[in-house]
N, C-alpha and C positions, 0 to 999 in steps of 0.2 A: 551588517554582517550576515552571511548566509549560513544556515545550518545544513549539514550533509550527514545523512544517517541511513543505516540499514535496519530492516526488520526481517525476522526470520521465523517461520512457523512450519512445523512438520505436517505434511499432507497425510491424511488417512490412507492406509494401504489400499491399493486398487482404485484410488480416486484421482490420480494425477491427470488422466485424460479428461475426466469430467471437470476438474478444476480449470484446465486449459480452455475447455469449451465455454464454461461459465464466464471466465475472464474475457474471452473473445466476444461473447454476447454483450458484456458490459461496455467493451470498447467500441461496439457498433452503435452506441447511443448517438444521438445527434451531437455534432461538435460543439454546439452552444451549451448543451448540458455538461459536457466534459470541461469546457472552458470555465463554466460557472463554478463547478466544484473546485477546480485548480485555483481560481481566483479567490474564492471564499477561504480556502485552506491556506492560501499564500504559498502554493507549491509552484516552483519553476520547472522542475524535472521530476518525473516519476517513472521508474523502470521496474518491471517485474520479471523475475527469473525463476526457473525451476532448477534447483540444485539436486543432482542425483548422487546420493551418498550410499555407502554400504549398509546403513541402517534404515534407508528409505528415502523418499523424495521430500524436498522442502520448497516452500514458496518463499522467495527472498525479494524484498522490495527495497529499492534505492530511492531516496528522496533528496532533493535539493530544494530548500524552502526558506522562507523568511524567518520562521520560528517553529521549531519542532514541537514545542509545548502547545502552540496554537492548534496544530493538527490533532494532537492528542485530545485537547479540549473539545474540538468540534466532533471528533469521533465519539467521545463520551456523551456529549449533549448536542446533537446535530440540530435540534429544534431551535436553539438559540441563534444558529447561523442561517436558518431557513432552508436547509437542505436535508431534512430528516428523511424524506422519501428516498432520496438517492443513497444516503448512508445506510439506511435500513435495508435496502436491496443488497448492498455489498455485504453487510453483516450477515444477512440470511444466507447468502451464497457461501460465505466463508465458514459458517457454522456447519454447513452440509459436508464440506470437504476437508476441513482441518481438524487435527486431533484435539487441539486446545486453542480455539480462536480468541480466547481472552488473554493469552500470554504470548507476547511477541518477541521476547529476547532482545529488547532494545538496549539492554546493558551488556550484551554479549560481544559487541564490536567496539573497538577503540580506533578512532580515526587518527591515522598517522600523518596523512598528507592529502591535500586536495588542491589541484591546480585547475584553473579555468583560463582558457585562451581569451584574452580581452577582445579579440577580433571575431569571436564566434557569432 
């Protein structure tokens, strides 16, 4: 079974462009580094969006993964998975641009439906 979930965090006022730049820098890592992280986390799909709302901008992450709790565990203790340097870089970046990087609103979304084309 695949877990599908969203995470959402408010971006500090005035930090949206910087957030986008920092995420772009991270995506410019070597493809082998990115593939290693996805493999270790058990992530099949990760998409990141900016939501522009009346009360400010939000960073919204969509995940399709083997196990949501696995990602949380690796995020909390990356040394156990051997990717602490990569996770620590992301945490540092998020601390700079997010209002409360420790709270992700993972319980704010209720999945109603998820379809995957078997021929994708």
